[in-house]
N, C-alpha and C positions, 0 to 999 in steps of 0.2 A: 866148475873146477873145485878141487879140494881147497878148503879155506886155508890150510897150512902149506899148500904146494900148488902154485898157479900153473905149473907144467902138467899136473895130473888132471886132465879133462875127464869129467864124469859123464856129461851129457851135453849135447848141443840142442838148443831150442831156438825157435823163431817166435818172437813176440809181436803181436799186432795190437793196435790201440784204436778205439772207436769212441767218439764223443756221443753219449746217449741221451743228453738233454741239451736243449737249445742254449743254455747259459754257460755250458762248459764246466758245470760244477761236478758232474759225474762222468768218469771215463772207464770204459770196459777194456781190460787187458785180457787177451786170449793167448794161450800158449799152444804151440805145436812142436812135435819132434820131427826130425828129418827121416824120410823113408830110407835114404841111402846116405848116411852121415859121411862116409869117406869121399863121396863126390864133392862135398863142399868144404873139406878139411882145410884147404889152402885159401879159402875165401878172404881171410883177413889180409893176405898178401896180394890178392887179386880181386878187389870188390866187383869188377865187371862180371865175374863168374855168377853172381846172384841175379843178373838181368835175365837169365834163362830159367829162373825158378817159376814153377807153376803150382797150382793147388794140389796136384797129384803127387808132388814131392814132399807133402806134409801130412802128418797124422795129428789131427787136433786132439788135445786133452780135454774131452768134454766134461763139463761140470766143474772145472777147476779155474774158471774165470775169476780174475780179481776185479773188484769194483773200487775205483779210486774216487775219493771225495776231497774237495778242496777244504783246507783249514787255514787258519791265520798263519801257521808256520810253513805250510806247503801242501802236501797231499798225504792222505792215509788210505791204504788199500787193504781189503780183506776179501776172502771168498766165502762161499756158503759151504762149511765143512760137511753138511749132510748130503751134498751133491758131488763132492770130490772124493773119489775112492781110489785106492790102490791096494796091492797085496803086499803084506809084510815080506821083506826079502828073506827072512830067516824061516818063516813058517808057512808062507803062502796064505795066511789068514787075511781076511778083508780088513782094511784099515781106513779110517776117515782122516782126510788131510785138511789141516787148518793152515792156510797161507795168510801171512800178514806182511805188510810193507809200510814204510814211512819214507817220504821223500822231502828233503829240505834243500835249501840253496846249496849247501856244501856236503850233505850227507844222504846216504841211501841205506836204510835198514831193511833186511829181509829175514823172514822167519818161516820155517816149515816144520810143522809138528804133525805126527800121525798118532792116532789113538785106535786101539783095538775095540772090539764090540762091547767090552766091559768098561771102556773109558780109560784104560791104562795107557800111558805114554809109551809108544814103541819106537818112535824116531823123533829126534830133537831134544833140546834141553828144556827142562822145566824151570830152572832158576833164571836163566837169561837166554831166551830163544833166538835173539837177533844176531845176525852177522852184520857188522857195521862197516860201511865203506865211507871213507872221507875223501873229498876232493882235495888234491894238493897240487901245487905248482911244481914243475920240474926244477930241480936245483941246478943253477948254472954256475959253474966255477968262475971266480973273479978274473 
């Protein structure tokens, strides 16, 4: 969704996680998009809808896997930007995507930046690339 308007949904994705070492120190996050997004649109109201999902309903985003590593504060995730490509929405030029994330007990930070072939930033912010999400408790009136 747009960071400034949670009602403006930009894309729906399915995330899957796989522990890739025996100690649980590294976790691979894979991302896929939905082949028929409208079919799943009301899933948040009816979670049973997802029980019919099969692999053919998904399009994997190959090369854009995030690898999470445990730290003292939580987890830090990053991808290999040399393997994760997309096309610039404005010019259709190839772009390398750099994805980063940090997970702590009450915070999730997400960053996506894209660079053109000459290394210029074409998507994302250079000064502060992270969207920061903070866990909060629902306020209950007295």
